[in-house]
C-alpha positions in Angstrom: 16.4 20.8 -9.1 13.9 19.8 -11.9 13.4 16.9 -14.2 14.6 19.0 -17.1 17.8 19.8 -15.3 18.3 16.1 -14.2 17.8 14.9 -17.8 20.2 17.5 -19.1 22.9 16.2 -16.8 22.2 12.6 -18.0 22.5 13.7 -21.6 25.9 15.3 -20.8 27.1 11.9 -19.4 28.9 9.2 -21.3 26.2 6.6 -20.8 24.8 5.5 -24.2 21.6 3.9 -23.0 19.1 5.5 -20.7 16.3 3.4 -19.1 13.1 5.1 -17.9 10.3 3.2 -16.3 7.3 5.5 -16.5 3.7 5.7 -17.7 4.1 9.4 -18.4 5.0 9.3 -22.0 3.5 12.6 -22.9 5.4 14.4 -20.1 8.7 12.7 -21.2 8.2 13.7 -24.8 7.6 17.3 -23.7 10.8 17.3 -21.6 12.9 15.8 -24.4 11.5 18.2 -26.9 12.4 21.1 -24.8 15.9 19.7 -24.2 16.3 19.1 -28.0 15.5 22.7 -28.7 17.6 24.0 -25.8 20.7 21.9 -26.7 20.2 22.0 -30.5 20.3 18.2 -30.5 17.8 16.2 -32.6 15.4 14.1 -30.7 13.6 11.1 -32.4 10.8 8.9 -31.2 10.0 5.3 -32.3 6.8 3.4 -31.7 5.7 0.1 -33.1 2.6 1.8 -34.7 4.2 4.9 -36.2 7.8 4.1 -36.8 10.5 6.8 -36.4 9.8 10.5 -36.3 11.5 13.8 -35.2 9.8 15.1 -32.1 10.9 18.8 -32.1 9.0 19.5 -35.4 5.8 18.3 -36.9 7.4 15.9 -39.3 5.8 12.8 -40.7 6.9 9.5 -39.2 8.9 7.0 -41.3 6.3 4.3 -41.5 8.7 1.8 -43.1 10.6 1.7 -39.8 7.9 0.2 -37.5 9.7 -3.1 -37.1 12.2 -2.9 -34.2 15.1 -4.5 -36.2 14.7 -2.1 -39.2 14.5 0.9 -36.9 17.6 -0.1 -35.0 19.5 -0.8 -38.2 18.5 2.7 -39.4 19.8 4.3 -36.2 23.0 2.3 -36.4 23.6 3.3 -40.0 23.0 7.0 -39.2 26.1 9.2 -39.0 24.2 11.9 -37.1 24.3 12.2 -33.3 20.9 12.5 -31.5 18.6 11.2 -28.9 16.3 8.2 -29.8 13.3 7.5 -27.6 12.2 3.9 -28.1 8.7 3.5 -26.6 7.6 0.1 -25.3 10.5 -1.8 -26.8 10.5 -4.1 -23.7 8.7 -7.1 -25.4 11.4 -7.2 -28.1 14.4 -7.3 -25.7 14.1 -11.1 -25.6 15.2 -11.3 -29.2 19.1 -11.7 -29.5 19.1 -9.7 -32.8 17.5 -6.6 -31.1 19.9 -6.9 -28.2 22.9 -7.2 -30.5 21.9 -4.1 -32.5 21.3 -2.1 -29.4 24.7 -3.2 -28.1 26.5 -2.2 -31.3 24.9 1.2 -31.3 25.9 1.8 -27.7 29.5 0.5 -28.3 30.0 3.1 -31.1 28.8 6.0 -28.8 32.3 7.5 -28.7 32.3 7.8 -32.5 28.8 8.9 -33.0 26.8 10.1 -29.9 23.5 8.3 -30.6 21.8 7.9 -27.3 19.1 5.3 -26.9 16.3 6.1 -24.4 14.1 3.1 -23.6 10.8 4.1 -22.1 8.3 1.5 -20.7 6.1 0.7 -17.7 8.7 -1.9 -16.8 12.2 -2.7 -18.1 14.3 -5.7 -17.5 17.8 -5.0 -18.7 19.5 -7.8 -20.6 22.8 -8.7 -18.8 24.9 -7.8 -21.8 23.5 -4.2 -21.8 23.7 -3.4 -18.0 27.3 -1.9 -18.1 26.2 0.4 -20.9 23.0 1.6 -19.2 21.8 4.0 -16.6 18.3 4.4 -15.1 16.4 7.6 -14.7 13.2 8.3 -12.8 10.9 11.3 -13.0 10.5 13.1 -9.8 7.2 12.8 -8.0 5.5 16.1 -7.3 5.9 17.6 -3.8 3.2 19.3 -1.8 3.9 22.7 -3.3 3.6 21.3 -6.8 0.4 19.4 -6.0 -1.1 22.6 -4.6 -0.1 24.3 -7.8 -1.9 21.6 -9.8 -5.0 22.0 -7.7 -5.0 25.8 -8.4 -4.4 25.1 -12.1 -7.3 22.7 -12.3 -9.6 25.0 -10.3 -8.8 27.8 -12.7 -9.5 25.6 -15.7 -12.9 24.6 -14.3 -13.8 28.2 -13.5 -12.8 29.4 -16.9 -15.0 26.8 -18.6 -18.0 27.8 -16.4 -17.8 31.5 -15.8 -21.4 31.5 -14.5 -20.5 29.3 -11.5 -18.2 29.7 -8.5 -15.6 27.2 -7.5 -15.7 26.1 -3.9 -13.0 24.7 -1.7 -12.7 23.6 1.9 -9.3 24.8 3.1 -8.7 21.7 5.3 -9.9 19.4 2.5 -7.4 21.0 0.1 -4.6 20.5 2.6 -5.5 16.9 3.1 -5.9 16.3 -0.6 -2.4 17.7 -1.2 -1.0 15.3 1.4 -2.9 12.3 0.1 -1.7 12.8 -3.4 2.0 12.6 -2.4 3.6 9.6 -4.0 1.7 9.5 -7.3 3.0 10.9 -10.6 2.2 14.4 -11.8 -0.1 13.1 -14.6 -2.0 10.9 -12.2 -2.2 13.7 -9.6 -3.7 16.0 -12.2 -6.2 13.5 -13.3 -7.4 12.7 -9.8 -7.7 16.4 -9.0 -9.7 16.9 -12.1 -12.0 14.0 -11.2 -12.5 15.5 -7.8 -13.5 18.9 -9.2 -15.4 18.2 -12.4 -18.8 17.1 -11.0 -19.6 19.8 -8.5 -16.8 22.4 -8.8 -15.7 21.9 -5.2 -13.1 20.1 -3.1 -14.6 18.6 0.1 -13.9 15.9 2.6 -15.9 13.5 0.4 -13.6 14.2 -2.5 -10.5 13.4 -0.3 -11.9 10.0 0.6 -12.7 9.2 -3.0 -9.2 10.3 -4.2 -7.5 8.2 -1.5 -9.4 5.1 -2.7 -8.5 5.9 -6.3 -4.9 6.4 -5.4 -4.8 3.0 -3.7 -6.3 1.2 -6.7 -3.8 3.0 -8.9 -0.8 1.9 -6.8 -1.8 -1.7 -6.0 -3.6 -3.4 -8.8 -2.2 -6.9 -8.0 -4.4 -7.8 -5.1 -1.7 -8.7 -2.6 -2.3 -5.5 -0.7 -6.0 -4.8 -0.1 -7.6 -1.5 1.1 -9.9 -2.2 4.1 -12.7 0.3 3.7 -14.4 -0.4 7.0 -12.1 0.3 9.9 -13.5 -0.3 13.4 -13.7 2.0 16.4 -12.3 1.0 19.8 -15.9 1.4 21.0 -16.6 -1.8 19.1 -13.8 -3.6 20.9 -14.4 -4.9 24.4 -11.5 -4.9 26.8 -7.9 -4.3 25.5 -7.5 -1.4 27.9 -3.7 -1.6 28.1 -3.4 -1.6 24.3 -5.8 1.4 24.0 -3.8 3.4 26.5 -0.5 2.4 24.9 -1.7 3.5 21.5 -3.1 6.8 22.9 0.4 7.7 24.1 1.8 7.3 20.6 -1.0 8.7 18.4 0.2 12.3 18.3 3.8 11.2 17.6 2.8 9.0 14.6 0.5 11.7 13.1 3.2 14.4 13.6 5.7 12.3 11.9 3.3 11.9 9.0 3.2 15.7 8.7 7.0 16.1 8.4 6.5 17.8 5.1 4.9 20.7 6.9 7.5 23.4 7.5 8.0 24.1 11.2 6.1 21.0 12.3 8.1 19.0 14.9 8.4 15.4 14.1 11.6 14.1 15.7 14.0 11.5 14.4 12.7 8.7 12.1 14.2 6.3 14.6 11.8 7.6 17.3 8.7 7.2 15.3 6.2 4.5 16.4 6.9 1.4 14.4 4.2 -1.1 15.3 3.0 -3.9 17.4 2.5 -7.7 17.4 -0.8 -9.0 18.7 -0.4 -12.6 19.9 -3.4 -14.5 21.1 -5.8 -17.4 20.8 -8.0 -17.7 17.7 -11.2 -15.6 17.8 -10.0 -13.4 20.6 -10.4 -10.1 18.6 -6.9 -9.6 17.2 -8.3 -8.8 13.7 -10.9 -6.4 15.1 -8.2 -4.7 17.2 -6.0 -4.2 14.0 -9.0 -2.5 12.3 -9.6 -0.4 15.4 -6.0 0.8 15.5 -6.5 2.3 12.0 -9.9 3.7 13.0 -8.5 5.3 16.2 -5.6 6.9 14.3 -7.8 8.1 11.5 -5.6 6.7 8.8 -6.0 4.1 6.0 -5.8 0.4 6.7 -3.9 -1.8 4.3 -4.0 -5.6 4.6 -1.1 -7.6 3.2 -2.1 -11.1 1.9 1.0 -13.2 2.0 -0.7 -16.0 0.0 -1.1 -13.6 -3.0 2.6 -12.6 -2.8 4.0 -16.0 -3.6 4.9 -16.8 -7.2 6.4 -19.9 -8.7 9.2 -18.0 -10.4 12.4 -17.3 -8.5 12.6 -13.8 -7.2 9.0 -12.8 -8.1 7.7 -13.3 -4.5 10.2 -10.9 -3.1 9.5 -8.4 -5.9 5.8 -8.6 -5.1 6.6 -7.9 -1.4 8.8 -5.0 -2.2 6.2 -3.5 -4.4 3.5 -3.9 -1.7 5.8 -2.2 0.9 6.6 0.6 -1.5 2.8 1.1 -2.0 2.4 1.2 1.8 5.1 3.9 2.0 3.3 5.9 -0.6 0.0 5.6 1.2 1.4 6.7 4.5 0.2 7.6 7.0 -1.4 4.3 7.2 -1.7 1.0 9.2 -0.2 -2.0 7.5 -1.9 -5.1 8.8 0.0 -8.4 8.5 -2.6 -11.0 9.4 -1.5 -14.4 10.7 2.1 -13.4 9.9 3.5 -16.8 10.8 1.8 -18.4 7.8 3.7 -16.2 5.4 7.1 -15.9 7.1 7.7 -19.1 9.1 11.1 -20.3 8.2 13.3 -23.2 9.2 17.0 -23.3 10.1 19.1 -22.2 7.2 16.0 -21.6 5.1 16.9 -20.0 1.8 13.6 -20.5 0.1 11.0 -17.8 -0.7 9.9 -17.4 2.9 13.5 -16.7 4.0 14.1 -14.3 1.2 10.8 -12.5 1.8 11.7 -12.2 5.5 15.0 -10.6 4.5 13.2 -8.1 2.3 10.7 -7.3 5.1 13.4 -6.9 7.8 15.4 -4.5 5.5 12.3 -2.4 4.9 11.5 -2.3 8.6 15.0 -1.1 9.4 15.3 1.5 6.7 11.8 2.9 6.2 11.2 6.6 6.8 7.5 6.7 6.1 4.7 6.8 8.7 3.6 3.2 8.2 2.5 1.6 11.5 2.7 -2.2 11.5 0.1 -4.3 13.2 1.0 -8.0 12.9 -1.3 -10.7 14.3 -0.2 -14.2 15.2 -1.7 -17.4 16.7 1.7 -19.2 17.0 4.7 -17.0 17.8 7.0 -20.1 18.1 7.1 -20.2 14.2 8.3 -16.7 13.9 12.1 -15.9 13.6 13.4 -13.9 16.7 14.9 -11.2 14.5 11.4 -10.2 13.4 9.8 -9.7 16.8 12.7 -8.2 18.8 12.4 -4.6 20.2 13.4 -2.1 17.6 11.7 -4.0 14.8 8.4 -3.6 16.6 7.6 -1.5 19.7 5.6 -4.0 21.7 4.2 -7.5 21.9 0.7 -7.8 23.3 -1.0 -10.9 24.4 -4.8 -11.1 23.7 -6.2 -13.8 26.0 -9.7 -15.2 26.3 -12.0 -12.5 27.8 -12.8 -12.4 31.5 -16.3 -12.0 32.8 -16.5 -8.2 32.6 -15.2 -8.2 29.0 -17.6 -11.1 28.1 -20.5 -9.0 29.4 -19.4 -6.1 27.2 -19.0 -8.4 24.2 -22.6 -9.5 24.6 -23.8 -5.9 24.9 -21.9 -4.9 21.7 -23.2 -7.8 19.6 -26.8 -7.5 20.8 -26.9 -3.8 20.1 -25.3 -4.3 16.7 -28.2 -6.6 15.7 -30.9 -4.1 16.9 -31.6 -5.9 20.2 -31.8 -3.9 23.4 -29.1 -5.2 25.8 -31.1 -3.9 28.8 -33.6 -6.7 28.1 -31.1 -9.4 28.7 -29.3 -10.9 31.7 -25.8 -9.9 30.7 -24.3 -11.0 34.0 -25.8 -14.5 33.6 -24.7 -14.7 30.0 -21.1 -13.6 31.0 -21.0 -16.3 33.6 -22.3 -19.0 31.3 -19.8 -18.1 28.6 -16.7 -18.7 30.6 -13.9 -20.0 28.4 -15.5 -18.7 25.2 -13.7 -16.4 22.8 -15.3 -13.2 21.5 -16.0 -14.9 18.2 -17.7 -17.8 20.0 -19.9 -15.4 21.9 -20.9 -13.6 18.7 -21.8 -16.9 17.1 -24.0 -17.9 20.1 -26.0 -14.6 19.6 -26.3 -15.3 15.8 -27.4 -18.9 16.3 -30.0 -17.8 18.9 -31.3 -15.2 16.5 -31.7 -17.8 13.7 -33.4 -20.3 16.1 -35.8 -17.6 17.3 -36.8 -16.7 13.8 -37.2 -20.3 12.7 -39.5 -21.1 15.6 -41.7 -18.1 15.2 -41.6 -17.9 11.4 -41.3 -14.1 11.9 -38.3 -12.4 10.3 -37.9 -10.0 13.2 -38.3 -12.4 16.0 -35.8 -11.8 18.8 -34.2 -14.4 21.1 -34.4 -14.2 24.8 -31.7 -14.8 27.4 -32.7 -18.5 27.8 -32.3 -19.2 24.1 -28.8 -17.7 24.1 -27.9 -19.7 27.2 -29.1 -22.8 25.4 -26.8 -22.0 22.4 -23.9 -21.6 24.8 -24.7 -24.9 26.5 -24.8 -26.7 23.1 -21.3 -25.5 22.2 -17.9 -26.4 23.6 -15.9 -23.3 24.5 -12.6 -22.7 22.8 -10.8 -23.2 26.2 -12.0 -26.9 26.0 -11.6 -27.5 22.3 -8.0 -26.0 22.2 -7.1 -26.4 25.9 -3.6 -27.7 25.4 -2.6 -25.1 22.7 -4.0 -22.3 24.8 -2.1 -23.5 27.9 1.1 -23.6 25.9 0.5 -20.1 24.5 -0.3 -18.6 27.9 2.8 -20.3 29.3 5.0 -18.7 26.6 3.4 -15.3 26.8 3.7 -15.0 30.6 6.6 -12.7 31.3 7.4 -12.2 27.6 4.4 -10.1 26.5 2.2 -7.3 27.8 -1.4 -8.2 28.5 -3.6 -6.4 26.0 
């Protein structure tokens, strides 16, 4: 099945209005031109700049028909059947005159088969035209088509530079063809061309650049951000249970992501790893763990900002969420990080506001998704979350991230000292771990940072290093989180006991 075949079937239907949301105008014009020649049916194209013209032949446009109302009146008065492509008419659909003219043309379809094809990046159908309309979407290229595009662009580059040789890393080409799934053919060709044009090669560096360009192409709104710096579990102290749990599911997730490879086992979509919820006290390392999950799996990390999703207009918040989730589907395999999820989805009893509607959209996507998107939700207060979101089946496991014990605190000090160019062997790590009882990982990091600033201020040397005593002094000057938030932490531990798995 091809786009040309699908369009031919649509043109044989009895639907007078065809709606196409696409940015691939050139490709659509080529398809309709081929169809017009194949079916011996005239195809016309209207734009606000050029007016109305015949697309199968190089005929001049009727410049006096640039105004939408005049063009629609001309089409209505024509006794000749044909296909009329109206490009970017969407701003004029708010005008009752234009809507009425379109409706009258469509209602006379049985007498004269004048089919209107509205093409735009986005189309909101007026209610009075919905029963006369059908939507059509261009197919996205599959892996075989993307590989063909790569070969085509490589040949173009080689023909333009016969004195140079095109180079390609086989694994990079395979990865590039997977990463370009979900974008249009025009965008795929442009991204491939950009990857090749500078050095005549496809390498792992090109794959990373194309992945970033693909993300920016698919999510321009800012609600979904691409996290460039994913962490490594070597940067995360403790969390041994979580690491072991993830290791057991890593291959299953990556195999599911390769389902498009013939003969590669991937199992049922219902068996794929779905995600986890990290519940814990503030500053305990939940965000770092979310980044480390993506780094460990070797996939992209997308962070969903619920604050950027909300819109004052009814229905727009849910639309923004659905668009963000579709983008995550297209970017799969990936980790989708829902940070402090309770702030975006906390709903009350009988809540039918934006939070309730967005929860419904998210639950539907979680139940129906077939893509390899692994959810990592973090929360400081699970009591505000609806039970249907956190039940097994929606997510695979609930982990509780508690304040670190002495051994983990020792490792946290080692990591943060080494990260700042300080030799951990020169410090009393056991003493620091004992003195930091009740501190979170974030509190320990800030003690190291504060000691570093104090040492540089006292010595006036930019590379001065603090000693163990200075860090101990910073710890003594700060109240640990277990004291500042003692009551909240106690309630959180009480709830998590028996309900969650210690991370």
